[in-house]
ChimeraX commands (.cxc) that place a marker at each C-alpha (Angstrom):
marker #1 position 33.61,5.15,-14.61 radius 0.5
marker #1 position 32.92,6.87,-11.27 radius 0.5
marker #1 position 29.39,7.41,-9.98 radius 0.5
marker #1 position 27.83,8.58,-6.74 radius 0.5
marker #1 position 24.93,6.65,-5.22 radius 0.5
marker #1 position 23.08,8.22,-2.30 radius 0.5
marker #1 position 20.87,6.00,-0.20 radius 0.5
marker #1 position 23.32,3.25,-1.11 radius 0.5
marker #1 position 22.50,1.21,2.02 radius 0.5
marker #1 position 18.79,1.25,1.28 radius 0.5
marker #1 position 16.60,-1.24,-0.53 radius 0.5
marker #1 position 16.81,0.04,-4.11 radius 0.5
marker #1 position 20.20,1.65,-3.49 radius 0.5
marker #1 position 21.85,-1.62,-2.46 radius 0.5
marker #1 position 20.52,-3.36,-5.57 radius 0.5
marker #1 position 21.74,-0.49,-7.74 radius 0.5
marker #1 position 25.15,-0.58,-6.05 radius 0.5
marker #1 position 25.55,-4.27,-6.81 radius 0.5
marker #1 position 24.57,-3.73,-10.43 radius 0.5
marker #1 position 27.26,-1.05,-10.75 radius 0.5
marker #1 position 30.09,-2.94,-9.04 radius 0.5
marker #1 position 31.66,-4.21,-12.25 radius 0.5
marker #1 position 31.41,-0.83,-13.99 radius 0.5
marker #1 position 34.02,1.15,-12.04 radius 0.5
marker #1 position 34.28,3.20,-8.86 radius 0.5
marker #1 position 31.15,3.73,-6.81 radius 0.5
marker #1 position 31.08,6.44,-4.15 radius 0.5
marker #1 position 28.41,5.34,-1.69 radius 0.5
marker #1 position 26.63,7.84,0.53 radius 0.5
marker #1 position 24.11,7.03,3.23 radius 0.5
marker #1 position 23.28,8.55,6.59 radius 0.5
marker #1 position 22.44,5.13,8.09 radius 0.5
marker #1 position 25.80,3.45,7.38 radius 0.5
marker #1 position 28.98,4.53,9.19 radius 0.5
marker #1 position 31.12,2.90,6.49 radius 0.5
marker #1 position 29.69,5.22,3.84 radius 0.5
marker #1 position 30.07,8.94,3.32 radius 0.5
marker #1 position 27.35,11.11,4.83 radius 0.5
marker #1 position 24.99,12.81,2.38 radius 0.5
marker #1 position 26.53,16.25,2.90 radius 0.5
marker #1 position 29.94,14.82,2.08 radius 0.5
marker #1 position 28.55,14.39,-1.45 radius 0.5
marker #1 position 28.62,18.16,-1.93 radius 0.5
marker #1 position 32.39,18.24,-1.43 radius 0.5
marker #1 position 32.97,15.12,-3.51 radius 0.5
marker #1 position 31.01,16.59,-6.39 radius 0.5
marker #1 position 32.90,19.86,-6.24 radius 0.5
marker #1 position 36.34,18.31,-5.73 radius 0.5
marker #1 position 35.98,15.54,-8.29 radius 0.5
marker #1 position 33.51,16.97,-10.79 radius 0.5
marker #1 position 35.71,15.96,-13.73 radius 0.5
marker #1 position 35.62,12.31,-12.61 radius 0.5
marker #1 position 31.94,11.91,-11.76 radius 0.5
marker #1 position 29.88,10.56,-14.64 radius 0.5
marker #1 position 26.51,10.41,-12.88 radius 0.5
marker #1 position 24.79,10.94,-9.55 radius 0.5
marker #1 position 22.06,8.49,-8.60 radius 0.5
marker #1 position 20.20,10.16,-5.76 radius 0.5
marker #1 position 18.05,7.60,-3.94 radius 0.5
marker #1 position 18.58,8.85,-0.39 radius 0.5
marker #1 position 15.51,10.19,1.42 radius 0.5
marker #1 position 13.28,9.81,4.44 radius 0.5
marker #1 position 10.88,7.29,2.93 radius 0.5
marker #1 position 8.23,6.78,5.59 radius 0.5
marker #1 position 4.79,7.83,4.37 radius 0.5
marker #1 position 3.72,8.38,7.99 radius 0.5
marker #1 position 6.56,10.80,8.83 radius 0.5
marker #1 position 5.27,14.08,10.29 radius 0.5
marker #1 position 8.57,15.83,11.12 radius 0.5
marker #1 position 8.30,18.60,8.54 radius 0.5
marker #1 position 11.70,20.09,9.32 radius 0.5
marker #1 position 13.46,16.77,8.81 radius 0.5
marker #1 position 11.56,16.04,5.60 radius 0.5
marker #1 position 12.36,19.50,4.27 radius 0.5
marker #1 position 16.06,19.15,5.04 radius 0.5
marker #1 position 16.56,15.55,3.94 radius 0.5
marker #1 position 14.13,15.21,1.06 radius 0.5
marker #1 position 13.89,18.70,-0.43 radius 0.5
marker #1 position 16.92,20.83,0.45 radius 0.5
marker #1 position 19.47,18.04,0.04 radius 0.5
marker #1 position 17.99,17.01,-3.31 radius 0.5
marker #1 position 17.87,20.59,-4.57 radius 0.5
marker #1 position 21.48,21.28,-3.59 radius 0.5
marker #1 position 22.78,18.10,-5.24 radius 0.5
marker #1 position 20.75,18.92,-8.34 radius 0.5
marker #1 position 22.16,22.44,-8.51 radius 0.5
marker #1 position 25.76,21.24,-8.25 radius 0.5
marker #1 position 25.15,18.66,-10.99 radius 0.5
marker #1 position 23.66,21.32,-13.25 radius 0.5
marker #1 position 26.65,23.62,-12.65 radius 0.5
marker #1 position 29.07,20.82,-13.56 radius 0.5
marker #1 position 27.02,19.22,-16.36 radius 0.5
marker #1 position 26.74,15.90,-14.47 radius 0.5
marker #1 position 23.67,13.72,-15.12 radius 0.5
marker #1 position 21.43,13.66,-12.06 radius 0.5
marker #1 position 19.02,10.74,-11.67 radius 0.5
marker #1 position 16.81,10.92,-8.60 radius 0.5
marker #1 position 14.08,8.85,-7.00 radius 0.5
marker #1 position 10.66,10.40,-7.10 radius 0.5
marker #1 position 7.50,8.51,-6.17 radius 0.5
marker #1 position 4.12,7.59,-7.60 radius 0.5
marker #1 position 2.72,8.58,-4.19 radius 0.5
marker #1 position 2.49,12.13,-5.53 radius 0.5
marker #1 position -0.52,11.07,-7.63 radius 0.5
marker #1 position -2.58,10.31,-4.54 radius 0.5
marker #1 position -6.26,9.75,-5.26 radius 0.5
marker #1 position -6.04,11.00,-8.83 radius 0.5
marker #1 position -7.43,9.12,-11.78 radius 0.5
marker #1 position -5.21,6.25,-12.93 radius 0.5
marker #1 position -3.46,5.37,-15.16 radius 0.5
marker #1 position -1.18,8.18,-14.03 radius 0.5
marker #1 position 0.67,10.17,-16.68 radius 0.5
marker #1 position 3.62,12.36,-15.76 radius 0.5
marker #1 position 1.60,15.51,-16.48 radius 0.5
marker #1 position -1.22,14.47,-14.12 radius 0.5
marker #1 position -2.00,16.99,-11.41 radius 0.5
marker #1 position -0.29,15.96,-8.14 radius 0.5
marker #1 position -2.59,14.98,-5.27 radius 0.5
marker #1 position -0.26,13.94,-2.42 radius 0.5
marker #1 position -1.87,12.37,0.64 radius 0.5
marker #1 position 0.99,12.69,3.15 radius 0.5
marker #1 position 4.02,14.81,3.97 radius 0.5
marker #1 position 6.44,12.38,2.31 radius 0.5
marker #1 position 4.51,12.63,-0.96 radius 0.5
marker #1 position 4.42,16.42,-0.61 radius 0.5
marker #1 position 8.22,16.47,-0.29 radius 0.5
marker #1 position 8.57,14.40,-3.47 radius 0.5
marker #1 position 6.13,16.67,-5.28 radius 0.5
marker #1 position 8.22,19.70,-4.27 radius 0.5
marker #1 position 11.41,18.17,-5.67 radius 0.5
marker #1 position 9.68,17.26,-8.94 radius 0.5
marker #1 position 8.41,20.82,-9.30 radius 0.5
marker #1 position 11.90,22.17,-8.57 radius 0.5
marker #1 position 13.41,19.82,-11.15 radius 0.5
marker #1 position 10.91,20.83,-13.81 radius 0.5
marker #1 position 11.65,24.51,-13.20 radius 0.5
marker #1 position 15.41,23.84,-13.38 radius 0.5
marker #1 position 14.99,21.97,-16.67 radius 0.5
marker #1 position 13.04,24.95,-18.03 radius 0.5
marker #1 position 15.70,27.42,-16.88 radius 0.5
marker #1 position 18.66,25.25,-17.96 radius 0.5
marker #1 position 17.75,23.47,-21.22 radius 0.5
marker #1 position 20.99,21.48,-21.21 radius 0.5
marker #1 position 20.49,20.12,-17.70 radius 0.5
marker #1 position 20.54,16.33,-17.52 radius 0.5
marker #1 position 17.94,15.79,-14.80 radius 0.5
marker #1 position 15.88,12.60,-14.68 radius 0.5
marker #1 position 13.22,12.16,-12.01 radius 0.5
marker #1 position 11.96,8.59,-11.74 radius 0.5
marker #1 position 8.54,8.12,-10.22 radius 0.5
marker #1 position 8.87,4.66,-8.77 radius 0.5
marker #1 position 5.61,2.82,-8.31 radius 0.5
marker #1 position 5.31,-0.02,-5.76 radius 0.5
marker #1 position 8.76,-1.60,-5.74 radius 0.5
marker #1 position 9.32,-5.03,-4.21 radius 0.5
marker #1 position 12.15,-7.54,-4.07 radius 0.5
marker #1 position 14.74,-9.13,-1.81 radius 0.5
marker #1 position 16.42,-7.01,0.86 radius 0.5
marker #1 position 13.40,-5.28,2.40 radius 0.5
marker #1 position 13.93,-6.56,5.94 radius 0.5
marker #1 position 15.06,-3.17,7.30 radius 0.5
marker #1 position 12.03,-1.31,5.96 radius 0.5
marker #1 position 9.66,-2.35,8.74 radius 0.5
marker #1 position 6.13,-1.12,8.13 radius 0.5
marker #1 position 7.23,0.52,4.85 radius 0.5
marker #1 position 8.07,-2.87,3.30 radius 0.5
marker #1 position 6.02,-3.99,0.33 radius 0.5
marker #1 position 3.03,-6.29,0.79 radius 0.5
marker #1 position 5.03,-8.95,-1.09 radius 0.5
marker #1 position 7.66,-8.89,1.65 radius 0.5
marker #1 position 5.10,-8.71,4.48 radius 0.5
marker #1 position 2.96,-11.54,3.14 radius 0.5
marker #1 position 5.96,-13.79,2.51 radius 0.5
marker #1 position 7.17,-13.18,6.05 radius 0.5
marker #1 position 3.74,-13.88,7.51 radius 0.5
marker #1 position 3.50,-17.08,5.48 radius 0.5
marker #1 position 6.92,-18.24,6.70 radius 0.5
marker #1 position 6.31,-17.39,10.36 radius 0.5
marker #1 position 2.64,-18.23,10.89 radius 0.5
marker #1 position 1.49,-20.02,7.73 radius 0.5
marker #1 position -1.18,-17.32,7.51 radius 0.5
marker #1 position -1.41,-14.21,5.32 radius 0.5
marker #1 position -3.36,-11.28,6.76 radius 0.5
marker #1 position -5.04,-8.96,4.29 radius 0.5
marker #1 position -7.32,-5.98,4.87 radius 0.5
marker #1 position -11.01,-6.43,4.24 radius 0.5
marker #1 position -11.79,-5.37,0.68 radius 0.5
marker #1 position -8.26,-6.10,-0.59 radius 0.5
marker #1 position -9.63,-7.27,-3.91 radius 0.5
marker #1 position -10.72,-3.65,-4.45 radius 0.5
marker #1 position -7.30,-2.13,-3.75 radius 0.5
marker #1 position -4.67,-2.52,-6.44 radius 0.5
marker #1 position -1.20,-1.22,-7.20 radius 0.5
marker #1 position 1.32,-1.18,-10.01 radius 0.5
marker #1 position 3.86,-3.55,-8.45 radius 0.5
marker #1 position 7.31,-3.53,-10.06 radius 0.5
marker #1 position 10.23,-5.83,-9.26 radius 0.5
marker #1 position 13.41,-4.12,-8.09 radius 0.5
marker #1 position 15.45,-5.64,-10.94 radius 0.5
marker #1 position 13.32,-3.74,-13.47 radius 0.5
marker #1 position 13.66,-0.58,-11.40 radius 0.5
marker #1 position 17.45,-0.91,-11.39 radius 0.5
marker #1 position 17.56,-1.49,-15.15 radius 0.5
marker #1 position 15.48,1.62,-15.82 radius 0.5
marker #1 position 17.47,3.71,-13.33 radius 0.5
marker #1 position 20.73,2.78,-15.06 radius 0.5
marker #1 position 19.23,3.56,-18.47 radius 0.5
marker #1 position 17.89,6.99,-17.43 radius 0.5
marker #1 position 21.04,9.07,-18.20 radius 0.5
marker #1 position 20.71,7.96,-21.83 radius 0.5
marker #1 position 17.08,9.00,-22.23 radius 0.5
marker #1 position 16.82,11.51,-25.10 radius 0.5
marker #1 position 15.18,14.20,-22.97 radius 0.5
marker #1 position 15.41,15.23,-19.31 radius 0.5
marker #1 position 12.33,15.28,-17.13 radius 0.5
marker #1 position 10.01,13.10,-15.08 radius 0.5
marker #1 position 9.41,9.47,-15.99 radius 0.5
marker #1 position 7.06,6.86,-14.53 radius 0.5
marker #1 position 8.72,3.62,-13.47 radius 0.5
marker #1 position 6.03,0.97,-13.29 radius 0.5
marker #1 position 4.80,-2.05,-15.20 radius 0.5
marker #1 position 1.72,-0.36,-16.63 radius 0.5
marker #1 position -0.40,-3.11,-15.05 radius 0.5
marker #1 position -2.34,-2.85,-11.78 radius 0.5
marker #1 position -2.86,-5.89,-9.55 radius 0.5
marker #1 position -4.83,-6.22,-6.34 radius 0.5
marker #1 position -3.52,-6.98,-2.88 radius 0.5
marker #1 position -5.73,-10.06,-3.09 radius 0.5
marker #1 position -3.72,-11.14,-6.15 radius 0.5
marker #1 position -0.48,-10.78,-4.19 radius 0.5
marker #1 position -1.86,-12.86,-1.33 radius 0.5
marker #1 position -3.21,-15.52,-3.70 radius 0.5
marker #1 position 0.13,-15.91,-5.49 radius 0.5
marker #1 position 2.01,-16.23,-2.19 radius 0.5
marker #1 position -0.59,-18.62,-0.81 radius 0.5
marker #1 position -0.11,-20.84,-3.86 radius 0.5
marker #1 position 3.68,-20.75,-3.45 radius 0.5
marker #1 position 3.73,-21.37,0.30 radius 0.5
marker #1 position 0.50,-23.13,1.15 radius 0.5
marker #1 position -0.34,-20.41,3.70 radius 0.5
marker #1 position -3.97,-19.61,4.43 radius 0.5
marker #1 position -5.42,-16.13,3.83 radius 0.5
marker #1 position -7.32,-14.34,6.59 radius 0.5
marker #1 position -9.05,-10.96,6.32 radius 0.5
marker #1 position -8.55,-8.36,9.06 radius 0.5
marker #1 position -10.27,-5.03,9.65 radius 0.5
marker #1 position -9.15,-2.06,7.56 radius 0.5
marker #1 position -7.15,0.32,9.82 radius 0.5
marker #1 position -9.13,3.49,10.60 radius 0.5
marker #1 position -6.01,5.71,10.38 radius 0.5
marker #1 position -5.59,4.77,6.70 radius 0.5
marker #1 position -9.11,5.70,5.61 radius 0.5
marker #1 position -8.96,8.56,3.12 radius 0.5
marker #1 position -5.17,8.26,2.90 radius 0.5
marker #1 position -4.94,4.99,1.01 radius 0.5
marker #1 position -4.67,4.92,-2.76 radius 0.5
marker #1 position -7.35,2.59,-4.12 radius 0.5
marker #1 position -5.75,2.17,-7.54 radius 0.5
marker #1 position -2.38,2.96,-9.08 radius 0.5
marker #1 position -1.19,2.25,-12.58 radius 0.5
marker #1 position 1.68,3.73,-14.53 radius 0.5
marker #1 position 1.07,5.30,-17.91 radius 0.5
marker #1 position 4.22,4.15,-19.73 radius 0.5
marker #1 position 3.84,6.18,-22.92 radius 0.5
marker #1 position 6.60,8.63,-22.05 radius 0.5
marker #1 position 9.19,6.09,-20.95 radius 0.5
marker #1 position 8.36,3.93,-23.97 radius 0.5
marker #1 position 8.95,6.92,-26.24 radius 0.5
marker #1 position 12.31,7.45,-24.52 radius 0.5
marker #1 position 13.42,4.10,-25.88 radius 0.5
marker #1 position 12.61,1.91,-22.91 radius 0.5
marker #1 position 9.56,-0.16,-23.93 radius 0.5
marker #1 position 10.89,-3.37,-22.40 radius 0.5
marker #1 position 8.65,-6.03,-20.91 radius 0.5
marker #1 position 8.71,-5.96,-17.11 radius 0.5
marker #1 position 8.49,-9.04,-14.91 radius 0.5
marker #1 position 4.90,-10.07,-14.24 radius 0.5
marker #1 position 3.73,-10.14,-10.64 radius 0.5
marker #1 position 3.81,-13.94,-10.69 radius 0.5
marker #1 position 7.38,-13.97,-12.07 radius 0.5
marker #1 position 8.61,-11.31,-9.66 radius 0.5
marker #1 position 7.10,-12.85,-6.52 radius 0.5
marker #1 position 8.51,-16.24,-7.50 radius 0.5
marker #1 position 11.97,-14.67,-7.80 radius 0.5
marker #1 position 11.64,-13.15,-4.32 radius 0.5
marker #1 position 10.38,-16.45,-2.94 radius 0.5
marker #1 position 13.45,-18.15,-4.41 radius 0.5
marker #1 position 15.74,-15.49,-2.92 radius 0.5
marker #1 position 16.66,-13.66,-6.12 radius 0.5
marker link #1:1,2 radius 0.2
marker link #1:2,3 radius 0.2
marker link #1:3,4 radius 0.2
marker link #1:4,5 radius 0.2
marker link #1:5,6 radius 0.2
marker link #1:6,7 radius 0.2
marker link #1:7,8 radius 0.2
marker link #1:8,9 radius 0.2
marker link #1:9,10 radius 0.2
marker link #1:10,11 radius 0.2
marker link #1:11,12 radius 0.2
marker link #1:12,13 radius 0.2
marker link #1:13,14 radius 0.2
marker link #1:14,15 radius 0.2
marker link #1:15,16 radius 0.2
marker link #1:16,17 radius 0.2
marker link #1:17,18 radius 0.2
marker link #1:18,19 radius 0.2
marker link #1:19,20 radius 0.2
marker link #1:20,21 radius 0.2
marker link #1:21,22 radius 0.2
marker link #1:22,23 radius 0.2
marker link #1:23,24 radius 0.2
marker link #1:24,25 radius 0.2
marker link #1:25,26 radius 0.2
marker link #1:26,27 radius 0.2
marker link #1:27,28 radius 0.2
marker link #1:28,29 radius 0.2
marker link #1:29,30 radius 0.2
marker link #1:30,31 radius 0.2
marker link #1:31,32 radius 0.2
marker link #1:32,33 radius 0.2
marker link #1:33,34 radius 0.2
marker link #1:34,35 radius 0.2
marker link #1:35,36 radius 0.2
marker link #1:36,37 radius 0.2
marker link #1:37,38 radius 0.2
marker link #1:38,39 radius 0.2
marker link #1:39,40 radius 0.2
marker link #1:40,41 radius 0.2
marker link #1:41,42 radius 0.2
marker link #1:42,43 radius 0.2
marker link #1:43,44 radius 0.2
marker link #1:44,45 radius 0.2
marker link #1:45,46 radius 0.2
marker link #1:46,47 radius 0.2
marker link #1:47,48 radius 0.2
marker link #1:48,49 radius 0.2
marker link #1:49,50 radius 0.2
marker link #1:50,51 radius 0.2
marker link #1:51,52 radius 0.2
marker link #1:52,53 radius 0.2
marker link #1:53,54 radius 0.2
marker link #1:54,55 radius 0.2
marker link #1:55,56 radius 0.2
marker link #1:56,57 radius 0.2
marker link #1:57,58 radius 0.2
marker link #1:58,59 radius 0.2
marker link #1:59,60 radius 0.2
marker link #1:60,61 radius 0.2
marker link #1:61,62 radius 0.2
marker link #1:62,63 radius 0.2
marker link #1:63,64 radius 0.2
marker link #1:64,65 radius 0.2
marker link #1:65,66 radius 0.2
marker link #1:66,67 radius 0.2
marker link #1:67,68 radius 0.2
marker link #1:68,69 radius 0.2
marker link #1:69,70 radius 0.2
marker link #1:70,71 radius 0.2
marker link #1:71,72 radius 0.2
marker link #1:72,73 radius 0.2
marker link #1:73,74 radius 0.2
marker link #1:74,75 radius 0.2
marker link #1:75,76 radius 0.2
marker link #1:76,77 radius 0.2
marker link #1:77,78 radius 0.2
marker link #1:78,79 radius 0.2
marker link #1:79,80 radius 0.2
marker link #1:80,81 radius 0.2
marker link #1:81,82 radius 0.2
marker link #1:82,83 radius 0.2
marker link #1:83,84 radius 0.2
marker link #1:84,85 radius 0.2
marker link #1:85,86 radius 0.2
marker link #1:86,87 radius 0.2
marker link #1:87,88 radius 0.2
marker link #1:88,89 radius 0.2
marker link #1:89,90 radius 0.2
marker link #1:90,91 radius 0.2
marker link #1:91,92 radius 0.2
marker link #1:92,93 radius 0.2
marker link #1:93,94 radius 0.2
marker link #1:94,95 radius 0.2
marker link #1:95,96 radius 0.2
marker link #1:96,97 radius 0.2
marker link #1:97,98 radius 0.2
marker link #1:98,99 radius 0.2
marker link #1:99,100 radius 0.2
marker link #1:100,101 radius 0.2
marker link #1:101,102 radius 0.2
marker link #1:102,103 radius 0.2
marker link #1:103,104 radius 0.2
marker link #1:104,105 radius 0.2
marker link #1:105,106 radius 0.2
marker link #1:106,107 radius 0.2
marker link #1:107,108 radius 0.2
marker link #1:108,109 radius 0.2
marker link #1:109,110 radius 0.2
marker link #1:110,111 radius 0.2
marker link #1:111,112 radius 0.2
marker link #1:112,113 radius 0.2
marker link #1:113,114 radius 0.2
marker link #1:114,115 radius 0.2
marker link #1:115,116 radius 0.2
marker link #1:116,117 radius 0.2
marker link #1:117,118 radius 0.2
marker link #1:118,119 radius 0.2
marker link #1:119,120 radius 0.2
marker link #1:120,121 radius 0.2
marker link #1:121,122 radius 0.2
marker link #1:122,123 radius 0.2
marker link #1:123,124 radius 0.2
marker link #1:124,125 radius 0.2
marker link #1:125,126 radius 0.2
marker link #1:126,127 radius 0.2
marker link #1:127,128 radius 0.2
marker link #1:128,129 radius 0.2
marker link #1:129,130 radius 0.2
marker link #1:130,131 radius 0.2
marker link #1:131,132 radius 0.2
marker link #1:132,133 radius 0.2
marker link #1:133,134 radius 0.2
marker link #1:134,135 radius 0.2
marker link #1:135,136 radius 0.2
marker link #1:136,137 radius 0.2
marker link #1:137,138 radius 0.2
marker link #1:138,139 radius 0.2
marker link #1:139,140 radius 0.2
marker link #1:140,141 radius 0.2
marker link #1:141,142 radius 0.2
marker link #1:142,143 radius 0.2
marker link #1:143,144 radius 0.2
marker link #1:144,145 radius 0.2
marker link #1:145,146 radius 0.2
marker link #1:146,147 radius 0.2
marker link #1:147,148 radius 0.2
marker link #1:148,149 radius 0.2
marker link #1:149,150 radius 0.2
marker link #1:150,151 radius 0.2
marker link #1:151,152 radius 0.2
marker link #1:152,153 radius 0.2
marker link #1:153,154 radius 0.2
marker link #1:154,155 radius 0.2
marker link #1:155,156 radius 0.2
marker link #1:156,157 radius 0.2
marker link #1:157,158 radius 0.2
marker link #1:158,159 radius 0.2
marker link #1:159,160 radius 0.2
marker link #1:160,161 radius 0.2
marker link #1:161,162 radius 0.2
marker link #1:162,163 radius 0.2
marker link #1:163,164 radius 0.2
marker link #1:164,165 radius 0.2
marker link #1:165,166 radius 0.2
marker link #1:166,167 radius 0.2
marker link #1:167,168 radius 0.2
marker link #1:168,169 radius 0.2
marker link #1:169,170 radius 0.2
marker link #1:170,171 radius 0.2
marker link #1:171,172 radius 0.2
marker link #1:172,173 radius 0.2
marker link #1:173,174 radius 0.2
marker link #1:174,175 radius 0.2
marker link #1:175,176 radius 0.2
marker link #1:176,177 radius 0.2
marker link #1:177,178 radius 0.2
marker link #1:178,179 radius 0.2
marker link #1:179,180 radius 0.2
marker link #1:180,181 radius 0.2
marker link #1:181,182 radius 0.2
marker link #1:182,183 radius 0.2
marker link #1:183,184 radius 0.2
marker link #1:184,185 radius 0.2
marker link #1:185,186 radius 0.2
marker link #1:186,187 radius 0.2
marker link #1:187,188 radius 0.2
marker link #1:188,189 radius 0.2
marker link #1:189,190 radius 0.2
marker link #1:190,191 radius 0.2
marker link #1:191,192 radius 0.2
marker link #1:192,193 radius 0.2
marker link #1:193,194 radius 0.2
marker link #1:194,195 radius 0.2
marker link #1:195,196 radius 0.2
marker link #1:196,197 radius 0.2
marker link #1:197,198 radius 0.2
marker link #1:198,199 radius 0.2
marker link #1:199,200 radius 0.2
marker link #1:200,201 radius 0.2
marker link #1:201,202 radius 0.2
marker link #1:202,203 radius 0.2
marker link #1:203,204 radius 0.2
marker link #1:204,205 radius 0.2
marker link #1:205,206 radius 0.2
marker link #1:206,207 radius 0.2
marker link #1:207,208 radius 0.2
marker link #1:208,209 radius 0.2
marker link #1:209,210 radius 0.2
marker link #1:210,211 radius 0.2
marker link #1:211,212 radius 0.2
marker link #1:212,213 radius 0.2
marker link #1:213,214 radius 0.2
marker link #1:214,215 radius 0.2
marker link #1:215,216 radius 0.2
marker link #1:216,217 radius 0.2
marker link #1:217,218 radius 0.2
marker link #1:218,219 radius 0.2
marker link #1:219,220 radius 0.2
marker link #1:220,221 radius 0.2
marker link #1:221,222 radius 0.2
marker link #1:222,223 radius 0.2
marker link #1:223,224 radius 0.2
marker link #1:224,225 radius 0.2
marker link #1:225,226 radius 0.2
marker link #1:226,227 radius 0.2
marker link #1:227,228 radius 0.2
marker link #1:228,229 radius 0.2
marker link #1:229,230 radius 0.2
marker link #1:230,231 radius 0.2
marker link #1:231,232 radius 0.2
marker link #1:232,233 radius 0.2
marker link #1:233,234 radius 0.2
marker link #1:234,235 radius 0.2
marker link #1:235,236 radius 0.2
marker link #1:236,237 radius 0.2
marker link #1:237,238 radius 0.2
marker link #1:238,239 radius 0.2
marker link #1:239,240 radius 0.2
marker link #1:240,241 radius 0.2
marker link #1:241,242 radius 0.2
marker link #1:242,243 radius 0.2
marker link #1:243,244 radius 0.2
marker link #1:244,245 radius 0.2
marker link #1:245,246 radius 0.2
marker link #1:246,247 radius 0.2
marker link #1:247,248 radius 0.2
marker link #1:248,249 radius 0.2
marker link #1:249,250 radius 0.2
marker link #1:250,251 radius 0.2
marker link #1:251,252 radius 0.2
marker link #1:252,253 radius 0.2
marker link #1:253,254 radius 0.2
marker link #1:254,255 radius 0.2
marker link #1:255,256 radius 0.2
marker link #1:256,257 radius 0.2
marker link #1:257,258 radius 0.2
marker link #1:258,259 radius 0.2
marker link #1:259,260 radius 0.2
marker link #1:260,261 radius 0.2
marker link #1:261,262 radius 0.2
marker link #1:262,263 radius 0.2
marker link #1:263,264 radius 0.2
marker link #1:264,265 radius 0.2
marker link #1:265,266 radius 0.2
marker link #1:266,267 radius 0.2
marker link #1:267,268 radius 0.2
marker link #1:268,269 radius 0.2
marker link #1:269,270 radius 0.2
marker link #1:270,271 radius 0.2
marker link #1:271,272 radius 0.2
marker link #1:272,273 radius 0.2
marker link #1:273,274 radius 0.2
marker link #1:274,275 radius 0.2
marker link #1:275,276 radius 0.2
marker link #1:276,277 radius 0.2
marker link #1:277,278 radius 0.2
marker link #1:278,279 radius 0.2
marker link #1:279,280 radius 0.2
marker link #1:280,281 radius 0.2
marker link #1:281,282 radius 0.2
marker link #1:282,283 radius 0.2
marker link #1:283,284 radius 0.2
marker link #1:284,285 radius 0.2
marker link #1:285,286 radius 0.2
marker link #1:286,287 radius 0.2
marker link #1:287,288 radius 0.2
marker link #1:288,289 radius 0.2
view
């Protein structure tokens, strides 16, 4: 078995890479790692070795929700994804790519895959564009094996490099370890997300090429939990105190109040498994797994 993983040095990509290590050859691509092939090298690998490649897992992207460089987002998130998708369609290679629940924006949750997109930032717009491109390609090429996975709020070990884009689980655990204090925004009990542990994300990503139909699939738990819940769980585990801080003005109007995955479609695809609860997942991260 030979697969290509883009974004292989990233958070989800590194977990996926480890899960695939015993399955055969993994061709790792990432612009941030000199030991891996660059993303454009993937084009040549796909064309030169199309008979060997069994799947492309495309997780590489500019992932900052505050990115405003439109040219870079267009090149890295849209054009690169579209080109890889086209080559996979031409060569009948399954193409699994990372979309994002951020495309739902301030829409009404729970979010179903056919909900109208309402992106709040340029990153989410770029993901919406790729999803629309994929849906058109699936329409034009009925045999195309394209699977877009709308990841909800993923957390787990290995987020250190993500900086401000790290999950609140990672941020709160770090705060607890360094200062014995967890800082949450005022009103955090009123903001909730569908938090999903990276191990569940990897399992679903690996299962995607075997889904009975191509298309877009939500990857969440189907349960929404508040930021206050996250802080409370970590406070119980660590003994850290919780302190409220002012809500940042630059996030007002750009901050999803509630996200929750509608899992009907992925359940119908044969993946109705129970995900880790927030308590179980945070405990695993706390224990380093």
